[in-house]
N, C-alpha and C positions, 0 to 999 in steps of 0.2 A: 280790116274795116269793121266797125261796130255798126250794126243795123238794129234800130229800135222799131219794132212793130207795135203800133199803138192804135187807140180809138180816140177820136176827138172829145168824146164825152167822158173819158176815163179820168177820174180824179187821181188815181195812183200814177198815171202817166204825167199829169201836170205837176205832181210832186217830184217826179223823177228828173225832169229837165234841168232844174237848177243844180241838183246834186251831180248829175252827169256832166254838166258844163264845168264843174269845179275840177274834174279829174281828166277830161279829155285834153289832149295836147295836139300840136301840129303833126306829130308823128303817127297819129291814128286817124284814119278817115272815118267819118261818121255820117250816117244817113238815117232818115226816118221814113217809115212806110205806114201810111194810113191803111190799116188792114180792113177797114170797113169799105174803102174804095177799091182796094187792090185785093179782092178776095181770092183770086186764083193764086197769087203770090203767097198770101197767108196760108192757103191750103197746102201749097207745095212745101212750105217750111213748117207745117204742123202747128200753126199758131192757135192756141186754144185759150189763152188768157192775155191780158194786157197789164202793163207793158211786157213785152218779151224782147230781151236783148240777145243778139247772136253775134259772135265774133267769127269773121271769115278771114282766111289768109289764102291768097291765090285762088279765090273762088271756092275754096273748100271750107266747110264748117269746122271750126276749131273748138268752140266752147259756147255754151248757153248759160246765161246768168240766171240764178234762182235765189239770190240773196235779197236782203232788205234794200230799200231805196235810200241809202246813205252814201255820202261821198267816200267815207272810209272803206265801206264794204266794196263799193264799185272799184275803187283804186286797187284794193287787194286782188280782186278778181282779174282786172286788166293786167296787173303786174305778174300774177301767177300764170295767166294764160299766154302771155307774150314773152316771158323770159326764155332764154336759150336753155336747151337741154343739157349742154355741157359748158362749163365755165372753168377757165384756168385762172388761178389766183397768183398774183405776184407777191403778196405778203399775207402773213398770218392774220393780221387785224381784219382785213376784208373777209377772208375765209371764215373767221370766227363769227363775224356778224351774220353772214349768210347761213352758216350752220345753225345758229341759234334761232333764226326765223323760219327755217325750212320745215315743212310738214313731212316730207319724205326726201331722203337724201342718201346718195352713195358717194363716199369719198375715197379717192385713190391718192396715194402719196408716192411720188417718185423721188427717192432720196439721192439719185444720181444727178439730178439737175443742178 
């Protein structure tokens, strides 16, 4: 789930919503928390600026977004934070595309397969 901590008066928050809506899918739960109304929750998650996006999986914090308010950057963050740690490839074309886009990668090759 992506949780957006925001303040109603925050212009950056207002600019974020349309960009975030471009990249959210039905696969990712999304919620907003008005940190000015829910101060205890904002304190618990160390919210010190708006907007603050946090990604949770099974109630555990996975990642916090600190990039620009653009759909492209948000999409990259979500894809990076939610992709599996281990991926098996059935063909070289798909593997090559992933390798070219990866920031950090370890590749193992099993020639006996």
